[in-house]
GUDREN-310806 format. One line per 8 residues: number of its first residue (from 1); for each residue x, y, z of C-alpha. Coordinates in Angstrom, 3 decimals. Each point is the difference from the previous one (the first is absolute). Layout:
! residues N
NUM	X,Y,Z; ... $
//
This chain:
! residues 748
1	56.920,57.104,-4.276; 3.243,1.743,-0.975; 1.481,2.730,1.906; -1.034,3.884,-0.812; 2.320,2.097,-1.715; 1.651,2.508,2.505; -0.957,-2.009,3.255; 2.044,-1.941,1.995 $
9	-0.490,-3.274,2.494; 0.974,0.825,3.143; 3.237,-1.607,1.533; -0.911,-2.389,2.146; 3.724,-0.468,1.199; -0.057,3.771,0.831; -2.893,0.024,1.960; 1.426,-3.067,2.159 $
17	3.733,1.569,0.340; -1.828,3.231,1.631; -1.033,0.081,3.712; -2.977,2.304,1.305; 0.055,2.601,2.614; -1.914,2.564,1.189; 0.492,3.859,-0.831; -2.424,2.850,-0.253 $
25	-1.716,1.120,-3.185; -0.561,3.587,-0.643; -2.888,1.068,-1.068; -0.030,0.264,-4.271; 0.079,3.345,-1.730; -3.307,1.378,-0.863; -1.290,2.766,-1.722; -0.594,3.054,2.291 $
33	-3.732,-0.419,0.045; -0.049,-3.940,0.624; -1.392,-1.258,3.607; 2.818,-0.614,2.516; 0.679,-3.588,0.183; -0.037,-2.655,2.835; 3.468,0.694,0.975; -0.204,3.906,0.432 $
41	-3.083,-0.713,1.905; 1.768,-2.212,2.166; 2.751,2.980,0.586; -2.329,2.793,0.417; -1.649,-2.286,3.045; 3.472,-0.224,1.586; 0.752,3.138,-0.090; -3.434,0.808,1.801 $
49	0.826,-2.735,2.691; 2.960,1.850,0.910; -1.855,3.403,0.178; -2.584,-1.900,1.997; 2.937,-1.184,2.467; 1.348,3.630,0.420; -3.250,1.533,0.708; -0.801,-3.353,2.298 $
57	3.525,0.865,1.919; -0.815,3.905,0.115; -3.398,-0.057,1.395; 0.394,-3.432,1.984; 3.361,-1.195,0.828; 1.532,3.767,0.537; -2.797,0.401,2.816; 2.212,-2.813,1.965 $
65	1.959,1.288,2.388; 3.686,0.580,-0.818; 3.461,0.312,2.247; 0.734,3.138,1.166; 2.768,1.359,-2.292; 2.347,0.981,2.698; -0.559,-2.716,2.029; 2.589,-2.781,-0.115 $
73	-1.167,-2.690,1.348; -3.854,-1.802,-0.073; 0.436,-2.194,-3.041; -1.856,-2.362,-1.028; 1.083,-3.184,1.864; -0.937,-3.695,-0.475; -0.057,-0.129,3.824; -2.758,2.390,0.265 $
81	-0.697,3.303,1.299; 0.213,-0.319,3.451; -1.180,2.712,2.570; -0.789,0.812,3.770; -3.409,0.960,1.447; -0.565,0.690,3.715; -2.803,-1.455,2.124; -1.569,0.684,3.197 $
89	-2.474,-1.517,2.318; -1.210,-1.044,3.526; 0.992,-3.294,-0.397; 2.609,-1.876,-2.569; -3.349,-1.763,-1.098; -2.082,3.404,-0.422; 2.754,1.745,-2.602; -1.031,2.648,-2.728 $
97	2.136,2.497,-2.451; 1.121,3.137,0.987; -2.347,1.946,-2.299; -3.067,-1.134,2.184; 1.902,1.662,3.351; -0.060,3.611,-1.268; 3.255,0.419,0.329; 1.270,3.300,-1.766 $
105	2.974,1.404,-1.230; -0.140,3.443,-0.737; 3.775,0.675,-1.472; -0.844,-2.780,-2.595; -4.026,0.986,-1.152; -0.671,-3.650,1.347; -3.476,0.140,1.534; -0.420,-2.579,1.216 $
113	3.639,-1.371,-0.375; -0.740,-3.425,-1.966; 2.020,-3.282,-0.882; 2.760,-0.891,-1.073; 1.787,2.383,2.058; 3.492,-1.284,-0.994; 0.935,-0.737,-3.687; 3.146,-0.453,-2.459 $
121	-0.373,4.242,-0.255; 1.302,0.112,3.760; 3.559,-1.641,-0.444; 0.052,1.113,-3.917; -0.558,3.512,0.769; 2.655,0.377,2.554; 2.358,-1.979,-2.338; -0.092,-3.575,0.560 $
129	-2.055,-1.148,-3.111; -2.708,-2.561,1.298; -2.249,-2.122,-2.549; -1.937,-1.198,3.499; 0.095,0.433,3.562; -1.312,-3.434,1.771; -0.262,-2.137,3.268; -0.238,2.999,2.566 $
137	0.953,-0.603,3.649; -0.620,2.591,2.650; 2.266,1.134,3.003; -2.288,2.189,2.322; 3.072,2.409,1.940; -1.672,2.001,2.406; -2.736,1.928,-1.908; 2.074,0.103,-3.212 $
145	-0.264,-2.926,-2.607; 2.149,-1.419,-2.074; -0.752,-2.212,-2.995; 2.684,-2.513,-1.611; -1.031,-1.580,-3.022; 1.473,-1.573,-3.421; 0.528,2.306,-3.033; 1.014,-1.522,-3.241 $
153	2.894,2.183,-1.428; -0.812,0.892,-3.519; 4.159,-0.116,-0.393; 1.161,-2.979,1.351; -3.530,-1.788,-0.133; 0.437,-1.765,3.594; -1.822,0.748,3.010; 1.505,2.595,2.714 $
161	-1.264,0.880,3.563; -1.283,3.391,-0.109; -1.374,1.929,2.553; -2.829,3.088,0.707; -1.338,1.696,3.191; -2.973,1.373,1.138; -1.143,2.852,2.850; -3.275,-0.320,-0.844 $
169	-1.331,-3.812,0.556; 0.758,-0.523,-3.115; -2.135,1.920,-2.224; 3.518,1.623,-1.600; 3.098,-1.539,-0.521; 3.715,1.755,-0.355; 2.361,-2.354,-1.837; 2.956,-0.192,1.910 $
177	2.458,-2.262,-2.297; 1.011,-3.689,-0.756; 1.039,-1.761,3.349; 1.128,-2.807,-0.839; 1.824,-0.977,-3.526; 1.701,-3.382,-0.999; 1.235,-1.599,-3.298; -2.742,-2.363,0.189 $
185	-3.921,0.911,-0.112; -1.457,0.796,3.338; -3.998,0.471,1.021; -2.290,-0.828,2.970; 2.101,1.836,2.804; -1.125,-1.123,3.186; 0.856,2.679,2.454; -0.529,-0.376,3.739 $
193	1.860,0.895,3.483; 1.836,-2.458,2.503; 1.649,0.964,3.230; 0.211,3.969,-1.095; 1.510,-1.255,-3.398; -2.116,0.616,-3.263; 0.663,-2.876,-2.261; -0.733,-0.799,-3.783 $
201	-0.965,-3.389,-1.552; -0.234,0.539,-3.844; -0.139,-2.888,-2.402; 2.321,-0.501,-2.111; 0.083,-3.336,-0.897; 2.250,0.304,-3.380; 2.624,0.580,2.530; -0.920,-3.614,1.391 $
209	-0.358,0.848,3.853; -2.198,1.866,2.256; 1.672,3.144,1.261; -0.272,2.400,2.788; 0.711,3.181,0.093; 0.333,2.657,2.950; -0.559,3.534,-0.056; 3.316,2.009,0.333 $
217	-1.239,3.259,-0.588; -3.796,-0.060,-0.068; -1.992,-0.198,-2.719; 2.507,0.489,-3.057; 3.207,-2.106,1.437; 0.134,-3.629,0.358; 2.499,-2.598,0.731; 0.174,-3.823,-0.169 $
225	-0.632,-1.858,3.544; -0.093,-3.276,-0.707; -1.550,-2.834,-2.600; -2.808,-1.478,1.745; -0.234,-2.828,-2.607; 1.838,-1.484,-3.159; -2.906,-0.478,-1.751; -1.902,1.782,-3.074 $
233	-2.776,1.034,2.297; -2.566,2.951,-1.256; -2.215,1.772,1.702; 1.139,-0.778,3.148; -2.580,1.494,3.064; 0.785,-1.033,3.931; -1.961,0.847,3.055; 0.101,-0.872,3.927 $
241	-2.757,-2.179,0.666; -0.291,-2.064,3.794; 3.614,0.115,0.906; 1.473,-0.336,-3.469; 1.336,1.706,-3.213; -1.613,-1.706,-2.977; 1.196,0.679,-3.967; -2.142,-0.543,-2.792 $
249	1.298,0.001,-3.319; 0.075,-1.743,-3.309; 2.759,-1.945,-2.001; 0.179,1.917,-3.361; 1.789,-3.387,-1.576; -3.011,-1.844,-0.348; -1.544,-0.408,-3.783; -2.852,-0.006,-2.130 $
257	-3.266,-0.886,2.338; 1.633,0.804,3.156; 1.805,3.392,-0.975; -1.948,2.476,2.567; -1.749,-2.798,1.421; 2.559,-1.185,2.628; 0.143,0.816,3.995; 2.726,-0.785,2.392 $
265	0.031,0.911,3.946; 3.202,0.739,1.909; 0.326,1.113,3.594; 2.334,0.958,2.900; 0.326,1.612,3.218; 1.143,3.399,-1.496; -0.444,1.694,-3.531; 3.626,-0.132,0.016 $
273	0.142,-4.005,-0.577; 1.033,-2.299,-0.110; -3.332,-1.180,-1.813; -1.105,-3.690,-0.372; -2.642,-1.540,-2.454; -2.899,-1.135,1.047; -0.441,-3.969,-0.164; -2.965,0.397,-2.529 $
281	1.369,2.142,-2.677; -0.758,0.873,-2.177; -3.444,0.881,1.564; -1.319,0.421,-3.414; 0.878,-1.325,-3.254; -3.103,0.153,-2.626; -2.436,2.776,-1.518; 1.744,3.333,-0.274 $
289	-3.561,1.540,0.583; -0.029,-1.070,3.124; 2.209,2.824,2.038; 3.095,-2.134,0.504; 2.340,3.044,-0.925; -0.087,2.754,2.232; -1.613,2.674,-0.076; 0.859,2.547,2.526 $
297	0.885,0.204,3.546; -2.032,-2.248,2.315; -2.119,1.340,2.860; -1.277,-0.573,3.457; -3.969,1.434,0.603; -1.767,-1.307,3.577; 2.832,-2.468,0.446; -0.544,-1.641,-3.540 $
305	3.019,-0.600,-2.369; -0.831,0.848,-3.595; 2.010,-0.157,-2.870; -0.227,1.765,-3.597; 0.535,-2.332,-3.413; -0.018,0.540,-3.509; -2.402,-1.337,-2.437; 2.061,-0.413,-2.987 $
313	-2.728,-2.140,-1.923; -0.389,1.512,-3.545; 2.951,2.469,0.354; 2.831,1.032,2.130; -1.493,1.980,3.523; -3.893,-0.456,-1.291; -0.785,0.957,3.563; 0.346,-0.100,3.990 $
321	-1.198,-2.709,1.849; -0.675,-0.451,3.855; 0.561,-2.796,1.949; -0.443,-0.699,3.742; 2.456,-2.041,1.793; -1.664,-2.541,2.270; 2.831,-1.820,0.600; 3.976,0.420,-0.084 $
329	2.469,-1.856,2.462; 3.229,-1.789,-1.061; -2.261,-3.086,-0.801; -3.079,1.336,-1.276; -1.359,2.750,-2.418; -3.329,0.926,-1.113; -1.936,3.170,-1.528; -3.359,0.634,-1.679 $
337	-0.766,2.275,-2.552; -1.857,3.491,1.545; -1.783,2.410,-1.768; 2.815,3.586,-0.489; -3.001,2.414,-0.124; 0.935,2.272,-2.645; -1.615,0.628,-3.066; 1.365,-0.464,-3.672 $
345	-0.496,2.768,-1.929; -2.423,-0.515,-3.005; 1.763,2.232,-2.539; 2.270,-2.481,-1.673; 3.228,1.643,-1.665; -1.203,3.391,0.924; 0.685,-0.799,3.824; 3.331,0.406,1.346 $
353	-0.638,-3.440,1.886; -2.667,-1.367,-2.566; 2.121,-3.347,-1.265; 1.774,-0.711,2.874; 1.072,0.511,3.615; 2.297,-2.447,1.561; 1.509,1.719,3.074; -1.111,1.380,3.104 $
361	1.870,1.646,3.209; -2.591,0.971,2.799; 0.537,1.325,3.487; -1.145,1.231,3.132; 0.333,3.496,1.014; 0.511,1.642,3.183; -3.563,1.396,-0.436; -1.667,-3.756,-0.167 $
369	-0.595,0.463,-3.710; 1.451,-1.892,-2.735; 2.220,1.091,-3.251; 0.775,-2.140,-2.832; 2.306,0.482,-3.140; -1.052,-2.154,-2.949; 1.241,0.079,-3.768; -1.979,-0.729,-3.041 $
377	0.312,0.111,-3.518; -2.334,0.169,-3.039; 1.607,-2.304,-2.466; 0.695,-3.906,0.529; 3.196,-0.807,0.064; 2.253,-0.456,-3.525; -3.253,2.382,-1.309; 2.197,1.989,-2.262 $
385	1.845,-2.854,-1.799; -3.222,-1.717,0.030; -2.008,3.107,-1.826; 3.482,0.518,-2.408; -0.356,-3.378,-1.340; -3.771,0.431,-0.641; 0.837,3.271,-1.597; 2.503,-1.918,-1.908 $
393	-2.481,-2.911,-0.883; -2.365,2.134,-1.421; 2.323,1.854,-2.484; 0.999,-3.399,-0.795; -3.801,-0.976,-1.078; -0.375,3.357,-1.746; 3.258,-1.171,-2.343; -1.957,-3.207,-0.714 $
401	-3.071,1.534,-0.562; 1.869,2.692,-2.654; 1.382,-2.668,-1.484; -3.376,-1.675,-0.801; -2.123,2.995,-0.816; 3.116,0.422,-2.401; -0.412,-3.517,-1.578; -3.746,0.734,-0.236 $
409	0.517,3.281,-2.281; 2.776,-1.466,-1.883; 2.777,2.363,1.504; 1.873,-3.029,0.743; -0.043,-3.009,-2.266; 2.188,-2.965,-0.197; 1.605,-0.102,-3.740; 2.749,-2.129,-1.692 $
417	3.048,2.885,0.220; 3.440,-2.314,0.133; 1.707,-2.617,-2.389; 2.366,-2.851,1.684; 2.954,1.801,-1.497; -0.622,2.608,2.397; -0.557,-1.746,2.722; 1.900,-0.135,3.162 $
425	2.610,-2.534,1.050; -1.902,-0.960,2.882; -3.048,-0.748,-1.956; 1.676,-2.101,-2.425; 1.703,-2.669,2.848; -3.387,-0.071,1.430; -2.647,-0.799,-2.654; -2.416,-1.607,2.313 $
433	-0.517,3.513,1.581; -0.004,1.678,-3.096; -2.937,-2.362,-1.513; -1.917,0.120,3.376; 0.534,4.217,-0.206; -1.366,0.071,-3.346; -2.618,-2.518,0.721; -1.447,2.673,2.776 $
441	0.078,3.097,-1.716; -1.425,-1.290,-3.111; -2.542,-1.246,2.392; -0.346,3.383,1.606; -0.384,1.534,-3.643; -2.548,-2.583,-0.732; -2.087,0.331,3.326; 0.201,3.963,-0.516 $
449	-1.210,-0.078,-3.581; -2.989,-1.898,1.132; -0.668,2.225,2.790; 0.214,3.154,-1.981; -2.362,-1.740,-2.500; -2.536,-0.214,3.170; 0.731,3.394,1.167; 0.480,2.126,-2.877 $
457	0.218,3.178,1.763; -1.998,1.737,-2.556; -2.945,-1.736,1.486; -2.125,0.868,2.424; 1.006,-3.288,1.984; 3.170,0.520,-0.459; 0.117,3.747,0.979; -1.636,-0.971,2.871 $
465	2.471,-2.400,1.166; 2.873,2.448,-0.688; -1.996,2.716,2.380; -0.519,-2.500,2.465; 3.749,-0.949,0.132; 1.126,3.757,-0.203; -2.348,0.418,3.062; 1.981,-2.923,1.837 $
473	3.388,1.644,-1.087; -1.010,3.392,1.914; -0.991,-2.132,2.885; 3.449,-1.690,0.153; 1.743,3.311,-0.676; -1.993,1.478,2.974; 1.008,-2.999,2.319; 3.777,0.060,-0.752 $
481	0.352,3.782,0.394; -2.026,-0.253,3.189; 1.940,-2.886,1.417; 3.257,1.042,-1.309; -0.492,4.123,1.163; -2.982,-0.358,2.282; 2.023,-0.609,2.879; -1.199,-1.876,2.954 $
489	-3.714,0.601,-1.538; -0.761,2.056,3.534; -1.133,3.560,0.428; 1.443,1.248,2.796; -0.325,2.850,2.298; 2.890,2.795,-0.229; 2.260,0.988,2.897; 0.286,3.652,1.380 $
497	2.213,0.610,2.729; 0.718,-3.479,0.198; -3.320,-1.016,1.407; -3.044,-1.105,-1.787; -3.351,0.701,1.238; -3.855,-0.596,-0.703; -3.098,2.237,-1.500; -3.719,-0.718,0.162 $
505	-1.985,-0.054,-3.065; -3.390,1.983,-0.360; -2.499,-0.777,-2.603; -3.816,1.585,-0.564; -2.554,-2.171,-1.572; -3.747,-1.382,-0.036; -1.751,-2.921,-0.665; 0.121,0.168,-4.152 $
513	3.734,0.077,0.134; 0.518,-3.193,2.128; 1.810,-2.161,-2.847; 2.378,3.186,-0.458; 0.729,0.113,3.808; 0.214,-3.981,0.202; 3.265,0.188,-2.893; 1.310,3.276,1.940 $
521	0.147,-2.243,3.082; 1.886,-2.638,-1.371; 2.338,1.661,-2.193; 1.015,2.681,2.757; 0.015,-2.179,3.328; 3.004,-1.579,-1.689; 1.958,3.065,0.265; 2.998,0.002,2.120 $
529	-0.739,2.905,2.052; -3.714,0.112,0.230; -0.948,-0.681,3.967; -4.058,0.526,-0.468; -2.619,0.914,-2.835; -2.829,1.949,1.425; -2.911,0.182,-2.429; -2.451,3.109,0.774 $
537	-3.329,-1.406,-0.864; -2.158,2.682,-1.436; -3.336,-1.660,-1.323; -1.994,-3.142,0.199; 0.954,-3.305,1.802; 3.194,-0.369,1.092; 2.051,-3.363,-0.446; 1.047,-2.750,2.495 $
545	4.394,0.911,0.488; 0.046,-4.013,-0.291; -1.115,0.518,-3.536; 3.346,1.514,-1.068; 3.107,-1.967,-0.811; 2.230,1.928,1.713; 3.554,-0.395,1.251; -0.770,2.903,2.714 $
553	-2.386,0.889,1.970; -3.249,1.863,-1.682; -2.235,2.194,1.975; -3.162,1.096,-1.169; -0.903,3.265,1.018; -3.974,1.038,-0.575; -0.810,3.711,-0.800; -3.334,0.466,1.196 $
561	0.065,3.565,-2.517; 1.025,-0.656,-3.620; 2.445,2.546,-0.227; 3.381,0.342,-1.529; 1.269,2.031,3.134; -0.022,-3.709,1.919; 2.793,-0.748,-2.514; 1.804,2.176,2.768 $
569	-1.327,-0.223,2.806; 2.197,-0.529,3.249; 0.053,-3.488,1.281; 2.021,-0.703,2.978; 0.200,-3.794,-0.769; 2.468,0.512,-2.899; 3.627,-0.693,1.885; 2.255,1.161,-2.809 $
577	0.995,3.517,-0.613; -0.654,-0.477,-3.973; -2.846,-0.684,-1.562; 0.047,-0.470,-3.704; -3.430,1.370,-1.516; -0.646,-2.100,-3.311; -3.597,-0.771,-1.761; -0.835,-3.580,0.026 $
585	-0.001,-0.124,-4.213; 3.754,1.422,-0.148; 2.331,-3.226,-0.724; 3.901,0.370,-0.114; 2.907,-1.984,1.561; 0.804,-0.295,3.300; 3.432,1.409,-1.045; -1.153,3.085,-0.915 $
593	-2.208,0.579,3.132; 3.150,-0.600,2.028; 1.884,3.078,-2.239; -2.812,1.984,1.122; 0.426,-0.955,3.741; 3.615,0.398,0.060; -0.210,3.470,-1.516; -2.753,0.799,2.426 $
601	2.440,-1.196,2.580; 2.359,2.329,-1.091; -2.521,2.897,-0.065; -2.621,-0.809,2.494; -1.422,3.569,0.202; -0.882,-0.298,-3.958; -2.828,-1.596,-2.069; 2.035,-2.604,-1.629 $
609	-2.382,-1.566,-2.879; 0.041,-1.573,-3.819; -2.389,2.407,-1.730; 1.251,3.501,-0.544; -2.035,2.793,-1.049; 0.694,3.921,-0.883; -2.649,2.273,0.930; 0.435,3.487,-1.561 $
617	-1.593,2.690,-2.575; -2.475,2.661,1.360; -2.332,-1.262,1.027; 1.254,-2.889,1.336; -0.520,-3.446,-2.256; 0.069,-3.271,0.474; 1.672,-2.207,-2.681; 1.627,-3.377,-0.227 $
625	3.749,-1.344,0.379; 0.486,0.618,-3.670; -0.071,3.789,0.290; 2.596,-0.279,3.193; 2.234,-1.956,-2.102; 0.217,2.596,-2.914; 0.589,2.719,2.603; 2.273,-2.058,1.713 $
633	-0.929,0.665,3.560; -2.667,-1.171,2.290; -1.694,1.828,3.886; -2.250,-2.367,0.666; -0.264,-3.971,0.792; -3.138,-1.674,-0.331; -0.405,-1.582,3.477; -1.943,-3.063,-1.499 $
641	3.452,-1.337,-0.269; 2.000,1.702,2.420; 2.525,-0.323,3.587; -0.925,2.326,2.698; 0.674,0.609,3.696; -3.576,-1.205,1.637; 0.480,1.725,3.342; 0.965,3.388,-2.171 $
649	-2.262,-0.136,-2.843; -3.045,-1.609,1.527; 0.025,2.685,2.981; 0.470,2.410,-2.535; -2.732,-1.020,-2.231; -2.659,0.086,2.798; 1.651,3.356,1.290; -2.612,2.697,0.579 $
657	1.556,2.093,-2.762; -0.692,-3.021,-2.452; -3.730,-0.048,0.949; -1.239,1.945,-3.004; 2.149,-1.872,-2.198; -1.527,-3.690,1.388; -3.686,1.831,-0.698; 1.036,0.674,-3.498 $
665	1.151,-3.410,-0.410; -2.769,-1.772,1.101; -2.302,2.289,-2.137; 2.114,-0.761,-3.342; 0.576,-3.552,1.293; 3.513,0.888,-1.997; 3.398,1.751,0.647; 0.920,-1.293,3.578 $
673	3.551,-0.839,-1.432; 0.093,3.547,-0.888; -1.396,1.500,3.436; 3.186,-2.137,1.469; 2.196,1.189,-2.413; -0.687,3.760,0.625; 0.226,-0.638,3.965; 3.352,-0.952,-0.229 $
681	0.808,2.630,-2.356; -1.507,2.464,2.495; 2.192,-1.178,3.206; 3.683,0.202,-1.463; 2.483,2.194,-1.983; 1.643,-2.885,-1.155; -0.854,-2.905,-2.603; -2.911,-2.343,0.839 $
689	-0.928,-2.029,-2.469; 2.815,-2.667,-1.883; -1.018,-2.253,-2.652; 1.328,-3.778,-0.868; -0.270,-1.393,-3.467; -1.431,-3.661,0.031; 1.169,-2.650,-2.890; -3.699,-0.589,-0.337 $
697	-3.351,0.451,1.350; -2.978,-1.584,-1.207; -3.714,1.644,0.855; -2.251,-3.174,0.983; -3.318,1.812,0.091; 0.141,0.279,-4.278; -0.582,-4.023,0.283; -3.048,0.267,2.051 $
705	-3.091,2.590,-0.113; 0.908,1.199,3.328; 1.897,2.945,-1.497; -0.275,3.256,2.203; 0.400,2.677,-2.683; -0.483,-1.113,-3.896; -0.642,3.471,-1.306; 3.248,1.264,0.744 $
713	-0.779,3.390,-1.349; -3.087,0.741,2.613; 2.731,-1.257,2.643; 2.409,2.519,-1.178; -2.130,2.478,0.140; -1.379,-0.319,3.364; 3.464,-0.205,1.378; 0.622,3.233,-2.078 $
721	-2.622,1.649,2.251; 1.578,-1.682,2.943; 3.364,1.902,-0.673; -1.689,3.197,0.059; -1.520,-0.489,3.163; 3.178,-1.384,1.928; 2.218,2.299,-1.002; -2.370,3.053,0.950 $
729	-0.093,-1.667,3.266; 3.354,-1.122,0.531; 2.281,1.874,-2.392; 1.945,-0.782,-3.154; 1.754,-3.035,-0.640; 4.094,-0.325,-0.668; 1.141,1.202,-3.656; 1.318,-3.190,-0.899 $
737	2.621,-3.125,0.674; 1.938,-1.150,-2.818; 0.021,-4.164,-1.131; 3.204,-1.891,0.002; 1.754,1.838,2.530; 0.831,-3.171,2.458; 3.508,-1.376,-0.003; -1.956,-3.571,-0.380 $
745	-2.126,1.161,-3.152; -3.011,-1.654,2.369; -2.080,3.546,-1.111; 1.065,-0.262,-3.834 $
//
């Protein structure tokens, strides 16, 4: 057949002379009433994903702890975030943390003082920026304790030896300064006395030798006494035992599986040397999880010698192991593992030593009791780098997913674009690469067309696939934001006056709400400052305490009568001054809980909570938070989610003056929180309430049939009647306190 007039046959040479490339294909111009193209739909999906990422970051990641702006130091470090805690016991095998011993400090609102007692904030706030403190060693001089430790400098990124002092058996510490600084890294400051002199034997393997320093002006000035051993030994510990001085250390020149898995013994008649090697050196040269590397000062108890070692299996410094030395002489050595007796925390990253602890120094006090200092970390070694790499990996996956979705909707295509005459000289001189590139791009174009034909975005199946991939993309966005910007993933406690403390959680419930309670206990027991959860059981058969998945003790307090007044009953078994009254159907982040605890510790005479109300009008009327926001003020904090001083608040609530109010609470079966607010307001002319804004809060009772008050209007009417009664009994509430007055914006 002849060629039709006006038509032209394709030029095969022109086609072959062109190369394929990937390019963005914008949607064609259409009439204003035409439906959007698949490419436009794709762009809208990308914008929506970005918005979701912003919301996710605001509501979730922003709730994680951020470094204090005014504090130089305490930055994320690939070596970890080590800090130091104190333990007490009748023996070195019955040590328990300081918070279980009821030690308080009125100067810092710590009731009781909780571990860690020394963090990077101590040297940093004193002008010595530090990323972490580790390897603590005690030196007891009369009634004063000195603590020597490694301080990782945030400026030089090497270890220096810091020192702190305590006058109250380790409850509070005053940072004195940097005791020893060299041009190389220092750590493990083994401090001891010998012939009326005080010596320090720090680890400095970068220098290639084990050095001994003598105190020229204790505790801040030291001078080099001598080089003990010309070998890069780490974590050297010595002890006098059966007529000789014994030195345990590891050679850090080892590689591979022997790293942190080697132990050597040296002996001498004096700690000043000369030192001789044990004939069986290296004593250990095998598994690094067996505790070959020293983990603190050896000690003698009831005539037996014990050595502390590090279990470095899985990560550096995973835990401390204890060994009883059964035989030690100039020819033989044998030791067996024994139980250390220290319970590991169950709070994971939310505990200061939840992921690892690798050093312990324990000593006997003149009283006969024992004290110990331990370092701990909430993240594994290299965690910062790992989380950043994972975050970047999710970003890469997101990019690949976006490209794939672009192919599906036709926003990206492989098309013929360039003529050989326009090719670069590099391609002209490499025709085989040119040919392979064309084949690859042509194949991508062919397969892309095939996939688009099967998954047409205009069909239901195509829309489903795009929707699924969009959800996956949003998940990638969330994971990357969380890993890159979410810190170490922990929800930490907040310092107040340089110290930490703990509080007791109290919730009131009954048998129909057991599902809520189990979820509640599992979540909040992992918050760092929670010491105990007390369940006020008002009705029905109580559960067993073993039914709960809890990281802290759970105590079921069964009440004889079903009364809302039971929430504030005086409980002599509570060991903390602070209590958090929190309904069992409220779920919020641990970080928000820790914020509230910090605000309360700054103002222990107030009710500090998360649900504000403004009570005003004539007569008084109960309204929701929206009304308070509209008036930009509040004068009541609901005690269903509030911190308070249990000694003051509970005694006030059960005083004679509150008896008529308690009777009205029983009659109404409501308003116990309002009564507490009136009692606080009636007893002081100062501010009695403070609000903390939670990042988010979920009412879990809405997912069950056990909600307390489903008819909101009836509930509010009852509370309005309570206001009339309580104002007649206890006077008026203060006018209001405005929102967003805190410098940290936690009350916005």
